[in-house]
C-alpha positions as CSV (number, residue, x, y, z in Angstrom):
1,X,-19.5,36.9,10.5
2,X,-21.3,36.3,13.8
3,X,-24.3,38.3,15.0
4,X,-24.7,39.0,18.6
5,X,-28.4,39.2,19.5
6,X,-28.6,39.3,23.3
7,X,-26.6,40.2,26.4
8,X,-26.0,36.5,27.1
9,X,-24.5,36.0,23.7
10,X,-22.3,39.1,24.2
11,X,-21.1,37.7,27.5
12,X,-20.3,34.3,25.9
13,X,-18.5,36.0,23.0
14,X,-16.5,38.0,25.6
15,X,-15.7,34.8,27.5
16,X,-14.6,33.0,24.3
17,X,-12.3,36.0,23.6
18,X,-11.0,35.9,27.1
19,X,-10.3,32.2,26.7
20,X,-8.4,32.9,23.5
21,X,-6.3,35.5,25.3
22,X,-5.7,33.2,28.3
23,X,-4.5,30.5,25.9
24,X,-2.0,32.9,24.3
25,X,-0.7,34.2,27.6
26,X,-0.3,30.7,29.0
27,X,1.5,29.5,25.9
28,X,4.0,32.3,26.0
29,X,4.3,32.1,29.8
30,X,4.0,35.9,30.1
31,X,1.9,35.9,33.3
32,X,3.4,34.4,36.4
33,X,0.0,34.1,38.2
34,X,-1.5,32.3,35.3
35,X,1.4,29.8,35.3
36,X,0.7,29.0,39.0
37,X,-2.0,26.8,40.6
38,X,-4.9,27.8,38.4
39,X,-3.0,27.5,35.2
40,X,-4.9,25.9,32.4
41,X,-4.0,22.3,31.7
42,X,-2.9,22.0,28.1
43,X,-2.0,18.7,26.6
44,X,1.7,18.2,25.9
45,X,1.2,14.6,25.0
46,X,-0.9,13.6,22.0
47,X,-2.8,10.3,21.7
48,X,-1.4,7.8,19.2
49,X,-2.6,8.2,15.7
50,X,-4.2,11.6,16.3
51,X,-1.6,13.7,14.5
52,X,-1.2,13.2,10.8
53,X,2.5,13.8,10.5
54,X,5.0,12.7,8.0
55,X,8.6,13.8,7.3
56,X,7.2,15.8,4.4
57,X,4.7,17.7,6.6
58,X,7.5,18.5,9.1
59,X,9.5,20.1,6.4
60,X,6.7,22.3,5.1
61,X,5.8,25.6,6.7
62,X,3.3,25.8,9.5
63,X,0.8,27.5,7.1
64,X,0.9,24.6,4.7
65,X,0.1,21.9,7.3
66,X,-1.8,22.1,10.5
67,X,0.0,21.4,13.8
68,X,-2.7,18.9,14.8
69,X,-5.4,17.1,12.8
70,X,-7.7,14.2,13.6
71,X,-7.9,11.5,11.0
72,X,-11.2,11.3,9.1
73,X,-12.3,8.2,11.1
74,X,-11.4,10.0,14.4
75,X,-13.3,13.1,13.3
76,X,-16.4,11.0,12.3
77,X,-16.2,9.2,15.7
78,X,-15.9,12.5,17.6
79,X,-19.0,13.9,15.7
80,X,-21.0,10.8,16.5
81,X,-20.0,10.8,20.2
82,X,-20.9,14.5,20.4
83,X,-24.4,13.6,19.4
84,X,-24.6,11.5,22.6
85,X,-23.7,14.4,24.9
86,X,-26.6,16.3,26.6
87,X,-26.6,19.6,28.4
88,X,-26.4,18.8,32.1
89,X,-24.1,15.8,31.7
90,X,-21.2,15.7,34.1
91,X,-17.7,16.6,33.0
92,X,-16.7,13.0,33.9
93,X,-19.3,11.6,31.5
94,X,-18.1,13.8,28.7
95,X,-14.4,12.8,29.3
96,X,-15.4,9.1,29.4
97,X,-17.0,9.5,26.0
98,X,-14.6,11.8,24.3
99,X,-11.3,11.1,26.1
100,X,-9.0,13.7,27.6
101,X,-9.5,17.2,26.4
102,X,-6.9,19.3,24.6
103,X,-7.2,22.1,27.2
104,X,-9.0,22.8,30.4
105,X,-9.4,26.4,31.8
106,X,-10.8,27.5,35.1
107,X,-12.8,30.6,34.5
108,X,-12.9,33.3,37.2
109,X,-14.7,36.6,37.6
110,X,-12.6,39.7,37.1
111,X,-13.8,41.6,40.1
112,X,-13.5,39.1,42.9
113,X,-11.5,36.3,41.2
114,X,-14.3,33.9,42.1
115,X,-14.4,30.6,40.1
116,X,-17.4,30.4,37.8
117,X,-16.8,27.3,35.8
118,X,-14.5,25.6,33.3
119,X,-13.9,25.8,29.5
120,X,-12.8,22.5,28.0
121,X,-11.6,22.2,24.4
122,X,-11.4,19.4,22.0
123,X,-9.7,20.1,18.7
124,X,-10.3,18.5,15.3
125,X,-7.8,20.8,13.5
126,X,-5.3,23.1,15.2
127,X,-3.0,25.2,12.9
128,X,-0.5,26.5,15.4
129,X,0.9,25.1,18.6
130,X,1.3,28.5,20.2
131,X,-2.0,30.2,19.4
132,X,-5.6,29.9,18.6
133,X,-6.8,30.7,15.1
134,X,-10.6,31.1,15.2
135,X,-10.9,31.3,11.4
136,X,-8.8,28.1,10.6
137,X,-8.9,26.0,13.8
138,X,-11.8,23.5,14.2
139,X,-12.7,22.8,17.8
140,X,-15.6,22.2,20.2
141,X,-15.6,24.2,23.4
142,X,-17.6,22.9,26.4
143,X,-18.7,25.2,29.2
144,X,-19.2,23.6,32.6
145,X,-20.4,25.3,35.8
146,X,-18.7,25.0,39.2
147,X,-20.6,21.7,39.8
148,X,-18.9,20.4,36.6
149,X,-22.3,20.1,34.8
150,X,-22.3,20.9,31.1
151,X,-24.0,24.3,30.4
152,X,-23.1,25.0,26.7
153,X,-21.4,23.6,23.7
154,X,-19.8,26.0,21.3
155,X,-18.8,24.4,18.0
156,X,-16.3,25.5,15.3
157,X,-16.6,22.2,13.6
158,X,-18.7,21.7,10.4
159,X,-21.6,19.3,11.1
160,X,-21.7,20.0,14.9
161,X,-24.3,22.5,16.1
162,X,-24.0,24.9,19.0
163,X,-26.2,24.1,22.0
164,X,-27.2,26.8,24.4
């Protein structure tokens, strides 16, 4: 599926895997440390009109309907706004353009627990409330450094390209 060509790409793939694991742990509340001061901020509220829900979709199984889905106009607007974002933009600029992110994770080194940046996620489609499904979910992951400057955009949304 994905080919890893360089050490940097391997590190980013590892970071994405770690982010997925952190999301799972934080959702289940299995790690008391993670649930403390550096816990990721995950949205509990959802902006009006951003979930396509009906009484029928609530009655169907989770596999039949996604937990969260942007409407087509919202998706088109997000894709257009993403084109305006440049590497080096501040986190504040990104949030002013795209709105509040779905999740926000402080990333730390394993050895010294030193903060090295943030991963911020915006979802287009999310199939499960409790976990990340990299095959089915559609999302854009932003990597910011400690100075909150955008370093990388990792896209799992058709029509949105990755930016190193």
